[in-house]
DRENLUMVO-422051 format. One record per residue (C-alpha): x, y, z; residue in one letter; residue number from 0. Coordinates in steps of 0.5 Angstrom, whole numbers. Layout:
BEGIN
{c1=X; c2=Y; c3=Z; resn=A; resi=NUM}
...
This chain:
BEGIN
{c1=-124; c2=-167; c3=110; resn=M; resi=0}
{c1=-121; c2=-160; c3=110; resn=L; resi=1}
{c1=-122; c2=-160; c3=118; resn=V; resi=2}
{c1=-118; c2=-167; c3=118; resn=Y; resi=3}
{c1=-112; c2=-164; c3=115; resn=L; resi=4}
{c1=-113; c2=-157; c3=119; resn=A; resi=5}
{c1=-112; c2=-161; c3=125; resn=Q; resi=6}
{c1=-106; c2=-165; c3=123; resn=N; resi=7}
{c1=-101; c2=-160; c3=122; resn=T; resi=8}
{c1=-95; c2=-161; c3=125; resn=P; resi=9}
{c1=-92; c2=-156; c3=130; resn=T; resi=10}
{c1=-86; c2=-156; c3=134; resn=G; resi=11}
{c1=-79; c2=-155; c3=134; resn=P; resi=12}
{c1=-78; c2=-160; c3=127; resn=E; resi=13}
{c1=-84; c2=-156; c3=123; resn=F; resi=14}
{c1=-81; c2=-153; c3=117; resn=G; resi=15}
{c1=-74; c2=-156; c3=117; resn=K; resi=16}
{c1=-72; c2=-159; c3=110; resn=A; resi=17}
{c1=-71; c2=-166; c3=110; resn=S; resi=18}
{c1=-66; c2=-170; c3=106; resn=P; resi=19}
{c1=-71; c2=-172; c3=101; resn=L; resi=20}
{c1=-72; c2=-165; c3=99; resn=G; resi=21}
{c1=-64; c2=-164; c3=98; resn=L; resi=22}
{c1=-65; c2=-171; c3=93; resn=L; resi=23}
{c1=-70; c2=-167; c3=89; resn=V; resi=24}
{c1=-66; c2=-161; c3=88; resn=I; resi=25}
{c1=-60; c2=-165; c3=86; resn=L; resi=26}
{c1=-64; c2=-169; c3=81; resn=I; resi=27}
{c1=-67; c2=-162; c3=78; resn=L; resi=28}
{c1=-60; c2=-160; c3=78; resn=L; resi=29}
{c1=-57; c2=-166; c3=74; resn=A; resi=30}
{c1=-63; c2=-165; c3=69; resn=G; resi=31}
{c1=-61; c2=-158; c3=68; resn=T; resi=32}
{c1=-54; c2=-159; c3=67; resn=V; resi=33}
{c1=-56; c2=-165; c3=62; resn=L; resi=34}
{c1=-61; c2=-161; c3=58; resn=L; resi=35}
{c1=-56; c2=-155; c3=57; resn=V; resi=36}
{c1=-50; c2=-160; c3=55; resn=R; resi=37}
{c1=-55; c2=-163; c3=50; resn=S; resi=38}
{c1=-57; c2=-156; c3=47; resn=M; resi=39}
{c1=-50; c2=-154; c3=46; resn=N; resi=40}
{c1=-49; c2=-160; c3=42; resn=K; resi=41}
{c1=-54; c2=-158; c3=38; resn=H; resi=42}
{c1=-52; c2=-151; c3=37; resn=L; resi=43}
{c1=-45; c2=-153; c3=35; resn=K; resi=44}
{c1=-48; c2=-157; c3=29; resn=G; resi=45}
{c1=-52; c2=-151; c3=26; resn=L; resi=46}
{c1=-49; c2=-147; c3=20; resn=P; resi=47}
{c1=-45; c2=-140; c3=21; resn=E; resi=48}
{c1=-51; c2=-137; c3=17; resn=T; resi=49}
{c1=-57; c2=-139; c3=14; resn=F; resi=50}
{c1=-56; c2=-134; c3=8; resn=E; resi=51}
{c1=-57; c2=-138; c3=1; resn=P; resi=52}
{c1=-51; c2=-140; c3=-3; resn=E; resi=53}
{c1=-54; c2=-139; c3=-9; resn=H; resi=54}
{c1=-60; c2=-134; c3=-8; resn=P; resi=55}
{c1=-65; c2=-134; c3=-14; resn=E; resi=56}
{c1=-66; c2=-128; c3=-18; resn=P; resi=57}
{c1=-73; c2=-126; c3=-15; resn=D; resi=58}
{c1=-71; c2=-128; c3=-8; resn=Q; resi=59}
{c1=-68; c2=-121; c3=-6; resn=K; resi=60}
{c1=-75; c2=-118; c3=-6; resn=A; resi=61}
{c1=-78; c2=-124; c3=-1; resn=D; resi=62}
{c1=-73; c2=-123; c3=4; resn=E; resi=63}
{c1=-75; c2=-120; c3=10; resn=G; resi=64}
{c1=-82; c2=-118; c3=8; resn=T; resi=65}
{c1=-89; c2=-121; c3=9; resn=E; resi=66}
{c1=-92; c2=-124; c3=3; resn=P; resi=67}
{c1=-95; c2=-119; c3=-1; resn=G; resi=68}
{c1=-92; c2=-113; c3=2; resn=A; resi=69}
{c1=-88; c2=-112; c3=-5; resn=I; resi=70}
{c1=-91; c2=-112; c3=-11; resn=E; resi=71}
{c1=-88; c2=-117; c3=-16; resn=P; resi=72}
{c1=-83; c2=-114; c3=-21; resn=E; resi=73}
{c1=-85; c2=-112; c3=-28; resn=S; resi=74}
{c1=-82; c2=-115; c3=-35; resn=G; resi=75}
{c1=-76; c2=-109; c3=-34; resn=D; resi=76}
{c1=-74; c2=-111; c3=-27; resn=G; resi=77}
{c1=-77; c2=-105; c3=-24; resn=T; resi=78}
{c1=-83; c2=-106; c3=-19; resn=P; resi=79}
{c1=-90; c2=-105; c3=-21; resn=K; resi=80}
{c1=-93; c2=-99; c3=-18; resn=A; resi=81}
{c1=-98; c2=-100; c3=-12; resn=P; resi=82}
{c1=-105; c2=-101; c3=-14; resn=K; resi=83}
{c1=-110; c2=-95; c3=-11; resn=P; resi=84}
{c1=-114; c2=-97; c3=-5; resn=D; resi=85}
C-alpha cells in the first residue's frame, strides 16, 4: 500500500499549488470564527458587572477567597478559634 502511494506522488509545475477548494475551506473556517466571536460577545454582555453578593451572609466573609477548612469557624464571641496543634 505504501509503495503504491509513494509511486503516485504528483510532480511537475503544478505540484504544491493551492486549489480553489483550499480557499473555500479557509473562508468557511473564517466565517465560523466570526460567528463564534459574535455569539461569545452576546453572552458576555449578559453577564453582571460583578459577582459580589447583594446581601452577604455574616459567615460568608470568612469563606470568600479561601479553601474549605483553611479558616477555622468563629467562636461565640466573633473571634476565630485558635488553630489546633498538629
